[in-house]
C-alpha positions in Angstrom: 0.0 0.0 0.0 1.0 3.6 -0.6 0.5 7.0 1.0 0.2 9.7 -1.6 0.6 13.4 -0.9 -0.4 16.0 -3.6 0.2 19.7 -3.6 -3.0 21.2 -4.9 -2.6 24.3 -7.0 -4.8 27.3 -6.4 -8.1 26.8 -8.2 -7.8 23.0 -8.5 -9.0 22.0 -5.0 -12.5 21.1 -6.0 -11.3 19.1 -9.1 -8.8 17.1 -7.0 -11.3 16.3 -4.3 -13.9 15.4 -6.9 -11.6 12.8 -8.4 -10.9 11.3 -5.0 -14.6 11.2 -4.1 -15.4 9.4 -7.5 -12.7 6.8 -6.8 -13.9 6.2 -3.3 -10.6 7.2 -1.7 -10.3 8.4 2.0 -8.3 11.7 2.2 -7.2 14.4 4.5 -6.9 18.0 3.4 -4.5 20.5 4.9 -4.6 24.2 4.0 -1.4 25.5 2.5 -0.4 28.9 3.7 3.3 29.1 2.8 2.8 29.9 -0.9 0.1 31.5 -3.1 0.7 28.9 -5.8 -0.8 26.1 -3.7 -4.1 26.0 -1.9 -3.8 22.7 0.0 -2.0 19.5 0.6 -4.1 16.3 0.1 -3.0 13.0 1.7 -4.6 9.7 0.9 -3.8 6.0 1.1 -4.0 3.8 -2.0 -3.4 0.1 -2.8 -0.3 -0.3 -5.0 -2.4 -1.1 -8.1 -4.6 2.0 -7.6 -1.7 4.6 -7.6 -1.3 4.7 -11.4 -5.0 5.1 -12.4 -5.7 7.7 -9.7 -2.7 9.7 -10.6 -3.8 9.5 -14.3 -7.2 11.0 -13.2 -5.4 13.8 -11.3 -3.4 14.6 -14.4 -6.5 14.9 -16.4 -7.7 17.4 -13.8 -4.6 19.4 -14.5 -2.7 18.8 -11.3 0.6 17.4 -12.6 1.7 20.5 -14.5 1.5 22.8 -11.5 2.1 20.6 -8.5 4.3 17.8 -7.2 3.2 14.4 -5.9 5.0 12.3 -3.3 4.4 8.5 -3.1 5.7 6.6 -0.1 5.2 3.1 1.2 2.7 2.6 4.0 2.9 -0.2 6.5 -0.8 -0.4 7.6 -4.0 1.4 6.8 -7.1 0.8 9.0 -10.2 1.8 7.0 -13.2 0.0 5.6 -13.2 2.2 2.5 -9.6 1.3 1.9 -10.3 -2.4 2.2 -13.1 -2.2 -0.3 -10.9 -0.2 -2.7 -8.1 -2.8 -2.3 -10.5 -5.7 -2.9 -11.8 -4.0 -6.0 -8.3 -3.8 -7.6 -7.5 -7.3 -6.5 -10.5 -8.5 -8.4 -9.2 -6.8 -11.5 -6.0 -8.8 -11.2 -3.6 -5.8 -10.7 -3.2 -6.0 -6.9 0.7 -6.3 -7.0 1.4 -4.0 -9.8 3.1 -0.7 -8.9 2.6 2.5 -10.7 4.6 3.6 -13.7 6.2 6.5 -11.7 7.3 4.1 -9.0 8.7 1.7 -11.7 10.8 4.4 -13.2 12.0 5.6 -9.9 12.9 2.1 -8.8 14.8 1.4 -12.0 16.8 4.6 -11.7 17.7 3.7 -8.1 18.8 0.2 -9.2 21.2 1.6 -11.8 24.0 2.8 -9.4 26.3 5.7 -9.9 28.9 5.0 -12.6 32.0 4.8 -10.4 30.4 2.6 -7.8 29.0 0.3 -10.5 32.3 -0.2 -12.2 34.1 -0.8 -8.8 31.6 -3.4 -7.7 31.7 -5.1 -11.1 35.5 -5.3 -10.9 35.4 -6.8 -7.5 32.8 -9.2 -8.5 34.8 -10.4 -11.5 37.9 -10.8 -9.3 36.1 -12.9 -6.7 34.5 -15.0 -9.5 37.9 -15.6 -11.1 39.3 -16.7 -7.7 36.3 -18.9 -7.0 36.6 -20.6 -10.4 40.3 -21.3 -10.0 39.7 -22.6 -6.5 36.8 -24.8 -7.8 34.7 -23.3 -5.0 31.0 -22.9 -5.7 30.6 -20.9 -2.5 33.1 -18.2 -3.6 31.5 -18.1 -7.1 28.1 -17.5 -5.4 29.6 -14.8 -3.3 30.7 -13.0 -6.5 27.1 -13.1 -7.7 25.9 -11.5 -4.5 28.0 -8.4 -5.0 27.5 -8.1 -8.7 25.4 -5.0 -9.5 24.0 -6.3 -12.8 20.3 -6.4 -12.2 19.9 -2.5 -12.3 21.3 -1.8 -15.8 19.2 -4.6 -17.3 16.0 -3.4 -15.7 16.8 0.2 -16.5 17.2 -0.6 -20.2 13.8 -2.4 -20.3 11.9 0.2 -18.3 13.3 3.0 -20.4 12.0 1.3 -23.5 8.5 0.6 -22.4 7.9 4.1 -20.9 9.7 5.9 -23.7 12.5 7.3 -21.4 15.4 7.5 -23.8 17.8 8.8 -21.2 17.1 5.8 -18.9 17.4 3.4 -21.8 20.8 4.7 -22.9 22.1 4.7 -19.3 21.1 1.0 -18.9 22.7 0.0 -22.2 25.9 2.0 -21.5 26.2 0.4 -18.0 25.7 -3.1 -19.3 28.2 -2.7 -22.1 30.9 -1.1 -19.9 30.1 -3.6 -17.1 30.7 -6.6 -19.3 33.9 -5.1 -20.7 35.3 -4.2 -17.3 34.4 -7.6 -15.9 36.4 -9.4 -18.7 39.3 -7.0 -18.3 39.4 -7.4 -14.5 39.2 -11.2 -14.8 42.0 -11.2 -17.4 44.2 -8.9 -15.4 43.7 -10.9 -12.2 44.4 -14.3 -13.8 47.5 -12.9 -15.6 48.7 -11.5 -12.3 48.3 -15.0 -10.7 50.4 -16.5 -13.5 53.1 -13.9 -13.4 53.5 -14.2 -9.6 53.5 -18.0 -9.8 50.3 -18.4 -7.7 48.6 -20.0 -10.7 51.3 -22.5 -11.8 48.9 -24.9 -13.5 49.1 -25.3 -17.3 46.1 -24.4 -19.4 45.2 -28.1 -19.6 44.7 -28.4 -15.9 43.0 -25.0 -15.5 40.4 -25.9 -18.1 39.9 -29.3 -16.4 38.8 -27.5 -13.1 35.1 -28.4 -12.5 33.8 -24.8 -12.2 35.7 -23.7 -15.3 34.9 -26.7 -17.4 31.1 -26.2 -16.8 31.3 -22.9 -18.7 33.4 -24.1 -21.6 30.6 -26.1 -23.2 27.3 -24.2 -22.7 24.1 -25.6 -24.0 20.6 -24.3 -24.8 19.5 -24.8 -21.2 21.6 -21.7 -20.4 19.1 -19.6 -22.5 16.3 -20.8 -20.3 18.2 -19.8 -17.2 18.8 -16.3 -18.6 15.2 -15.9 -19.8 13.9 -16.9 -16.4 16.3 -14.5 -14.7 15.2 -11.5 -16.8 11.5 -12.3 -16.4 11.9 -12.7 -12.6 13.7 -9.4 -12.4 10.9 -7.6 -14.3 8.3 -9.2 -12.1 10.0 -8.3 -8.8 10.6 -4.8 -10.1 7.0 -4.2 -11.2 5.5 -5.7 -7.9 7.7 -3.6 -5.6 9.4 -6.7 -4.2 13.1 -6.7 -3.4 15.3 -7.5 -6.4 18.3 -8.7 -4.3 17.7 -12.4 -4.8 16.7 -11.9 -8.4 19.9 -9.9 -8.9 21.9 -13.0 -7.7 20.2 -15.1 -10.3 20.9 -12.6 -13.1 24.5 -12.5 -11.9 24.7 -16.3 -12.0 24.0 -16.1 -15.7 26.6 -13.4 -16.4 29.4 -13.3 -13.9 31.0 -16.8 -14.0 31.2 -17.2 -17.8 32.6 -13.6 -18.0 35.3 -14.7 -15.6 36.0 -17.8 -17.7 36.6 -15.6 -20.7 39.1 -13.6 -18.8 40.9 -16.7 -17.6 41.1 -18.0 -21.2 42.6 -14.6 -22.4 45.1 -14.6 -19.6 46.2 -18.1 -20.6 46.6 -17.1 -24.2 43.8 -19.5 -25.3 40.9 -17.3 -26.5 39.6 -20.0 -28.8 39.2 -22.4 -25.9 36.8 -20.0 -24.2 34.8 -19.1 -27.3 31.8 -21.0 -25.9 31.9 -19.0 -22.7 32.0 -15.8 -24.6 29.0 -16.8 -26.6 27.2 -17.7 -23.4 27.8 -14.2 -22.0 26.3 -12.6 -25.1 23.3 -15.0 -25.1 22.6 -14.3 -21.4 22.8 -10.5 -21.8 20.3 -10.7 -24.8 18.0 -13.2 -23.0 17.8 -11.2 -19.8 16.9 -8.0 -21.7 14.5 -9.6 -24.0 12.6 -11.4 -21.2 12.4 -8.3 -19.0 11.2 -6.2 -21.9 8.5 -8.6 -22.8 7.2 -9.0 -19.2 7.1 -5.2 -18.6 5.2 -4.6 -21.8 2.8 -7.5 -21.1 2.1 -6.0 -17.7 0.8 -2.9 -19.4 3.4 -0.3 -18.7 3.2 2.5 -21.2 4.0 6.3 -21.6 1.4 8.8 -20.5 0.9 10.6 -23.8 -0.6 9.2 -27.0 2.4 10.4 -29.0 4.7 8.8 -26.4 2.7 5.6 -26.6 3.3 5.3 -30.3 7.0 6.1 -30.0 7.3 3.5 -27.2 5.5 0.8 -29.1 7.7 1.4 -32.2 10.9 1.4 -30.1 9.8 -1.7 -28.2 9.1 -3.6 -31.3 12.3 -2.5 -33.0 14.5 -3.4 -30.0 12.7 -6.6 -29.3 13.3 -7.7 -32.9 17.0 -7.0 -32.5 17.2 -8.9 -29.3 15.3 -11.9 -30.6 17.3 -12.0 -33.8 20.6 -12.0 -31.9 19.2 -14.5 -29.4 18.1 -16.9 -32.2 21.5 -16.7 -33.9 23.5 -17.3 -30.8 21.1 -19.9 -29.5 21.6 -21.9 -32.7 25.3 -21.8 -31.9 24.6 -23.2 -28.4 22.2 -25.7 -30.0 25.1 -27.0 -32.1 27.2 -27.4 -29.0 24.5 -29.2 -27.2 23.9 -31.5 -30.2 27.6 -32.3 -30.4 27.8 -32.9 -26.7 25.0 -35.4 -26.8 26.5 -37.3 -29.7 29.9 -37.2 -28.1 28.4 -38.9 -25.0 26.9 -41.6 -27.2 30.1 -42.1 -29.2 32.2 -42.4 -26.0 29.8 -45.0 -24.6 29.9 -47.0 -27.8 33.7 -46.7 -28.0 34.2 -47.9 -24.4 31.9 -50.8 -25.0 33.9 -51.7 -28.2 37.2 -51.5 -26.3 35.9 -53.7 -23.5 34.7 -56.3 -26.0 38.0 -56.4 -27.9 40.0 -56.4 -24.7 37.9 -59.3 -23.3 38.4 -61.3 -26.5 42.2 -61.0 -26.1 42.3 -61.5 -22.3 43.3 -57.8 -21.8 42.3 -55.3 -19.1 41.1 -51.8 -19.9 43.0 -49.2 -17.9 41.7 -46.0 -19.5 40.0 -44.7 -22.7 40.4 -41.0 -23.6 39.1 -39.1 -26.6 40.4 -36.3 -28.9 38.0 -34.1 -30.8 38.4 -31.6 -33.7 36.1 -28.9 -35.1 34.1 -26.1 -33.4 31.3 -25.7 -32.4 30.2 -29.1 -33.8 33.0 -31.5 -32.7 33.9 -34.7 -34.4 36.0 -37.5 -32.7 39.4 -37.6 -34.3 41.3 -40.0 -32.0 40.8 -42.5 -29.3 43.6 -43.3 -27.0 43.3 -46.6 -25.2 45.6 -48.0 -22.4 45.3 -51.8 -22.0 47.0 -54.0 -19.5 48.4 -57.5 -20.1 50.0 -60.1 -17.9 53.8 -60.1 -17.4 55.8 -62.3 -19.7 53.4 -62.2 -22.5 53.6 -60.1 -25.7 50.6 -57.9 -26.1 48.4 -58.6 -29.2 47.9 -56.0 -31.8 44.3 -54.8 -31.3 44.2 -51.2 -32.5 43.1 -52.2 -36.1 40.2 -54.2 -34.7 39.1 -51.4 -32.4 39.4 -48.8 -35.2 37.4 -50.9 -37.7 34.6 -51.5 -35.3 34.4 -47.8 -34.3 34.4 -46.6 -37.9 32.3 -49.4 -39.3 29.7 -50.0 -36.6 29.0 -46.4 -35.7 26.0 -45.2 -37.6 25.0 -42.2 -35.5 24.8 -38.6 -36.5 28.5 -38.3 -36.7 28.3 -40.2 -39.9 31.5 -42.2 -39.4 31.3 -44.2 -42.6 35.0 -43.8 -43.4 38.0 -44.7 -41.3 38.3 -41.2 -39.9 38.9 -41.9 -36.2 42.5 -42.8 -35.3 43.0 -45.3 -32.6 46.2 -45.4 -30.5 46.6 -48.3 -28.1 49.2 -48.3 -25.3 50.0 -51.5 -23.5 51.2 -51.7 -19.9 52.1 -54.8 -17.8 49.7 -55.7 -15.1 51.1 -57.4 -12.1 48.7 -58.7 -9.5 50.0 -57.9 -6.1 49.8 -60.2 -3.1 48.3 -59.3 0.3 51.7 -58.1 1.6 52.5 -55.8 -1.3 52.4 -52.1 -1.2 49.2 -50.3 -2.4 48.4 -50.2 -6.1 50.4 -47.7 -8.1 49.1 -45.6 -11.0 50.1 -45.6 -14.6 53.0 -43.1 -15.1 52.0 -39.8 -16.6 54.2 -40.6 -19.7 51.9 -43.4 -20.7 48.8 -41.2 -20.9 49.9 -37.9 -22.3 47.8 -34.9 -21.3 45.9 -33.0 -23.9 44.4 -29.6 -23.5 40.6 -29.3 -23.9 39.5 -27.3 -26.8 36.4 -25.2 -27.3 33.3 -27.1 -26.5 35.2 -30.1 -25.2 33.3 -32.2 -22.7 34.2 -34.4 -19.8 36.7 -37.0 -20.8 37.5 -35.4 -24.1 40.6 -33.6 -25.2 41.9 -31.5 -28.1 45.2 -30.0 -29.2 43.6 -27.6 -31.7 44.5 -29.5 -34.8 41.2 -29.0 -36.5 42.8 -26.8 -39.2 45.3 -29.5 -40.2 44.5 -32.0 -42.9 44.0 -35.5 -41.5 44.6 -38.7 -43.4 42.3 -41.7 -42.7 42.7 -42.5 -39.0 45.6 -44.9 -38.3 45.5 -47.7 -35.8 48.7 -48.0 -33.8 49.8 -50.2 -30.9 52.7 -49.3 -28.6 54.2 -51.3 -25.8 55.7 -49.8 -22.7 57.7 -51.1 -19.8 55.4 -49.3 -17.3 53.9 -51.7 -14.8 50.5 -51.3 -13.1 50.1 -53.2 -9.8 46.6 -54.1 -8.9 45.4 -55.5 -5.6 
């Protein structure tokens, strides 16, 4: 509920009181003696949804041009007439909708002062980068809490629907600069960690960190998250509810992938974080498009007929740009999602094939890793298999059999009808340890060379960015090694 105070210009007293009587509003009138311009001050309580229509009626009576109006939140109103008025607006389905004036004022307040906004964005990006590198979800969530990203997005949408060009431009400018500053801050912080030796991990291991890896291969579900965040932000704003928690959700869609982009730039691997960069753009577009649609659907419009036409044209034009960009980038994410699903199926088939061939030759499967090429739609290019055999026996040559089955039996969407996938098999000696032996050792790192995940690589996959090199039909190679794996 709201308490409204209106300064009534001289000669408008009867018109104002007549409007309030027609609306069934309780009011108190105080004579104004400090100025000849005003005759009285009228105070009256209103339900949230009644503020806008009542103020519109007062404007029609000529109050707005010569007086000012103050709207403040009220905790409790005890009045039978007020309860009937509130029930009337609840029946109309607009009980939680705040007035257009309150909406604009709230949006302006959410878009902070420029220096404060950039400072908070920088700190948020630094905290997010640290959380990602620490693989700490709690720290990443903390970066979302302090990120001031909900205000500019809401300001952009509100400025569009009410035809406030200055508010719209301020929101766009803050969003653009905020995204740029966040990337630069994350890049500088990650580069500082590398220079000082705090981050001594190679790019391979950095991209294998769980919190980082999640943002390297975004899928179409990310669009749903951003759309929901934008819609929730618009609903909380238009109902006068605190936007703090919704701001965390919007930041969840924007801050972590922005930090991943900065990490990739600091590591000198921009192509490896292309998926995260696309995710950032998609989320920005989705948040703005969703918020714009919700506010327009809730009926927020300019006050004048000319302004209404301008706002409608601007809304349609900007919505078309947002939707077009969203569709293009969503198709990109759809391709990544499609490739990820097919990669999962291929890896399951490949592991089953390796296990069958190994069982037929009395071998043990130690590990199976995968190498991919292409972006955003990845194709498997190499399968690296580590097999164990008993000591004193020569390992059989099984790579051709594995390769033939992979390339011949796979009929999925990858279309592997030619011997394209290379198969490399490494053999290690397996020694079964007795009860008194030391705990089982692991295969030396030299037998399973590390590869760096490329753009869009999923769990268990790897890439060394060779997609631009011509590949002959995939070879099948076997290699023996003297490494020994002890198993209990």
